[in-house]
C-alpha positions in Angstrom: 0.0 0.0 0.0 1.3 3.5 -0.9 2.1 6.2 1.7 -0.7 8.3 0.2 -3.2 5.4 0.6 -2.1 4.9 4.2 -2.6 8.6 4.8 -6.1 8.6 3.4 -7.0 5.6 5.5 -5.7 7.3 8.6 -7.7 10.4 7.8 -10.9 8.3 7.5 -10.0 6.7 10.8 -9.7 10.1 12.4 -13.1 11.1 11.0 -14.7 7.9 12.3 -13.2 8.2 15.8 -14.0 11.9 15.9 -17.7 11.2 15.2 -18.0 8.8 18.2 -19.3 10.8 21.1 -19.2 9.5 24.7 -22.1 10.5 26.9 -21.0 12.4 30.0 -23.3 11.9 32.9 -21.1 13.8 35.4 -22.3 16.9 37.2 -22.4 20.3 35.4 -19.7 22.4 37.2 -20.0 25.6 35.1 -21.6 27.2 32.1 -19.7 29.3 29.5 -22.0 31.5 27.3 -24.8 28.9 27.8 -22.6 25.9 27.1 -22.2 23.4 29.9 -18.9 22.3 31.4 -19.1 18.9 33.1 -16.9 17.5 35.8 -15.8 14.6 33.6 -14.4 17.1 31.0 -12.6 19.0 33.8 -11.1 15.9 35.2 -9.8 14.8 31.8 -8.4 18.3 31.3 -6.5 18.1 34.6 -5.1 14.7 33.6 -3.9 16.1 30.3 -2.1 18.9 32.2 -0.9 17.2 35.3 -0.7 13.5 34.4 -0.8 11.2 37.4 -0.8 13.9 40.1 -3.3 12.6 42.6 -6.2 14.7 43.9 -4.6 14.9 47.3 -1.5 16.5 45.8 -3.5 19.3 44.2 -4.2 22.5 46.1 -7.5 24.3 45.6 -5.6 27.2 44.1 -4.2 24.9 41.4 -7.6 23.4 40.7 -9.1 26.9 40.4 -6.3 27.9 38.0 -6.9 24.9 35.8 -10.7 25.5 35.7 -10.0 29.1 34.6 -7.7 27.7 31.9 -10.3 25.3 30.7 -13.0 28.1 30.6 -10.6 30.4 28.8 -10.0 27.7 26.1 -13.7 27.2 25.7 -14.2 31.0 25.2 -11.4 31.2 22.6 -12.6 28.1 20.7 -16.1 29.6 20.6 -14.7 32.9 19.2 -12.8 30.9 16.6 -15.9 29.0 15.6 -17.9 32.2 15.4 -15.2 33.5 13.0 -15.9 30.4 10.8 -12.5 28.9 11.5 -12.1 25.1 11.6 -9.4 22.5 11.6 -9.4 19.8 8.9 -8.4 16.2 9.4 -5.5 16.8 7.0 -4.2 19.6 9.3 -4.2 17.1 12.2 -2.4 14.5 10.2 0.2 17.0 9.0 0.8 18.2 12.6 1.4 14.6 13.7 3.7 14.0 10.7 5.7 17.1 11.6 6.1 16.3 15.3 8.2 13.3 16.0 6.6 12.8 19.4 3.1 12.8 18.0 4.0 10.8 14.9 3.9 7.5 16.6 1.0 8.4 18.9 -2.4 6.8 18.7 -5.3 9.3 18.8 -8.4 8.4 20.6 -11.4 10.7 20.3 -10.5 12.8 23.3 -6.9 13.2 22.2 -7.9 14.1 18.7 -10.3 16.7 19.9 -7.7 18.1 22.3 -5.2 18.4 19.4 -7.8 20.0 17.1 -8.6 22.5 19.8 -5.0 23.4 20.2 -4.7 24.0 16.5 -7.9 26.0 16.3 -6.7 28.3 19.1 -3.4 28.8 17.3 -5.2 29.5 14.0 -7.4 32.0 15.7 -4.4 33.8 17.2 -2.6 34.0 13.9 -5.5 34.9 11.6 -7.6 37.1 13.9 -5.4 38.6 16.6 -1.9 38.8 15.2 -2.6 39.5 11.5 -2.3 43.3 12.0 0.5 43.3 14.6 3.4 45.2 13.1 6.9 46.2 14.4 8.7 48.9 12.5 12.5 48.9 11.9 12.6 52.1 14.0 10.8 50.4 16.9 13.3 47.5 16.7 16.2 49.9 16.7 14.8 51.7 19.7 14.3 48.4 21.6 17.9 47.4 20.8 19.1 50.8 22.1 17.1 50.3 25.2 18.7 46.9 25.7 22.2 47.8 24.5 23.7 46.5 27.8 22.8 43.0 26.4 25.0 43.6 23.3 28.2 42.7 25.1 30.5 39.8 24.9 30.7 39.0 28.6 30.7 35.3 29.6 27.1 34.1 29.7 24.8 31.2 29.0 21.9 29.9 27.0 19.0 28.6 29.0 15.4 27.5 28.5 12.9 28.7 31.1 9.6 27.4 32.3 7.6 29.8 34.5 4.3 29.0 36.2 2.3 30.4 39.1 2.2 27.5 41.6 4.9 25.4 43.2 2.8 22.3 42.8 2.7 22.7 39.0 6.3 23.6 38.8 7.4 20.5 40.7 5.2 18.2 38.6 6.6 19.7 35.4 10.2 19.4 36.7 9.6 15.7 37.5 8.3 15.2 33.9 11.4 17.0 32.6 13.8 14.9 34.7 12.1 11.7 33.5 13.2 12.7 30.0 10.1 11.4 28.1 9.2 14.9 26.8 11.7 17.4 25.4 12.3 20.4 27.6 11.5 22.8 24.8 8.1 21.1 24.3 7.4 21.4 28.0 8.2 25.2 27.7 5.7 25.5 24.8 3.1 23.6 26.7 3.3 25.1 30.1 5.4 28.2 30.5 4.1 31.7 31.0 7.5 33.2 30.4 8.9 35.1 27.5 9.6 33.3 24.2 7.6 30.3 25.4 6.2 29.7 21.9 9.8 29.5 20.6 10.8 27.0 23.3 12.0 29.6 25.8 15.7 29.7 24.7 17.4 32.9 25.8 20.9 34.2 26.2 22.0 36.0 29.4 25.3 37.6 30.3 26.6 36.9 33.8 25.0 39.3 36.2 22.1 40.1 33.9 19.5 38.0 35.7 18.1 38.6 39.2 20.5 37.0 41.6 17.9 34.5 43.0 17.5 33.1 39.5 21.1 33.1 38.4 22.1 31.4 41.6 20.0 28.4 40.5 21.7 28.3 37.1 25.3 28.9 38.2 26.0 25.3 39.4 24.4 23.6 36.4 26.3 21.9 33.6 25.0 21.9 30.0 22.0 19.6 29.9 21.2 19.9 33.6 17.8 21.0 34.9 17.6 23.3 37.9 15.5 23.0 41.1 12.3 25.0 41.2 13.1 28.5 42.2 10.7 31.2 43.3 10.8 34.9 42.3 8.3 37.8 42.3 7.1 36.5 38.9 6.3 32.9 39.9 8.1 29.6 40.0 10.9 28.9 37.5 12.7 25.9 36.1 15.8 26.3 34.0 17.6 24.0 31.6 21.2 25.1 30.9 21.9 24.5 27.2 25.3 26.1 26.7 27.8 28.4 28.4 29.4 31.2 26.3 32.8 32.9 26.7 34.3 36.2 25.6 34.6 36.0 21.8 37.7 36.5 19.7 37.8 39.8 17.8 37.2 38.1 14.4 33.9 36.6 15.6 32.7 39.4 17.9 30.9 41.3 15.2 28.9 38.3 14.0 28.0 37.4 17.6 26.7 40.9 18.3 24.8 41.0 15.0 23.1 37.7 16.0 22.2 39.2 19.4 20.7 42.3 17.7 18.6 39.9 15.6 17.5 38.1 18.8 16.4 41.3 20.4 14.3 42.1 17.3 12.7 38.7 17.6 12.1 39.3 21.3 10.3 42.6 20.6 8.1 40.9 18.0 7.3 38.1 20.4 6.4 40.5 23.2 4.1 42.5 20.9 2.4 39.3 19.8 1.9 38.2 23.4 0.6 41.7 24.4 -1.9 41.5 21.5 -3.1 38.0 22.5 -3.4 39.1 26.2 -5.5 42.1 25.3 -7.8 40.2 22.9 -8.3 37.2 25.3 -9.0 39.5 28.2 -11.6 41.3 26.2 -13.2 37.9 25.3 -13.2 36.8 28.9 -14.7 40.1 30.2 -17.6 39.7 27.7 -18.1 36.0 28.5 -21.1 34.9 30.5 -19.6 32.4 33.0 -21.4 30.7 35.9 -19.7 28.5 38.4 -21.7 25.7 40.1 -19.7 25.6 43.3 -21.8 22.9 44.8 -20.7 20.4 42.2 -17.0 21.2 42.2 -15.9 19.4 45.2 -13.4 22.1 46.2 -13.5 25.8 47.1 -13.1 27.8 43.9 -11.0 30.9 44.1 -10.5 31.8 40.4 -11.5 34.7 38.2 -15.2 33.9 38.1 -15.9 33.2 41.7 -18.4 36.1 42.0 -20.3 35.2 38.8 
């Protein structure tokens, strides 16, 4: 059988699986613009984010945060559907083909829907929120000038960073990273709220550039090592040291500094994109009609919609 034939059969299999709906008889824990959110869906969402973390290990703050995340996804997906966006089976297949970790995975109906939702949210961001975001060369030059202290050839290091809001989530993600089953850059993309998360979180710092509490966690690492969870005013951080850099020879210094200028330009674009997404999503969430059924939750909810 040809590769094309196999691909067609796989698409038909996805369509068939996607059409099978399991009836959920679990309690309704919330409504989002009139659409019900059931406890079973929430539990499956928690499992997709936290794996085998038991209920006893989850704080009520973490549960509240995850419920807010699920509700936010619901609102964005609804906005995408109202904008007539959709994800085809061929897009799902292509995503799996392009991702080595997904390539050998078997999709059940829930996994397929989760992947389709991820792709739909990404498409909504690109086609509806980010399509008009522009950064002029003058703005890039101004940003570079503002950050000119980073255009040095001091000794430094390349690290990837994961930043989340709770220690419980940070410790769980670190355990997953240490296990080595998922690439650290993919964990950054999946979980991190830090800068450059969509690009895998890789950033270069000169020695002394980071806050001392964070740099002290990186200093003893060797390339490939993963730090302990460290707390700052911004949340809880995990770092992976990729490479240490030394002062460059004169013949390579110019190219290195040019590369850093390019990275600063990319950083500004990434920040503008994130700002645009944050503003658009906050507008959607402010307009959303969300009701929490506290009696069915099984924990004390303290999230964004606690007064709704």
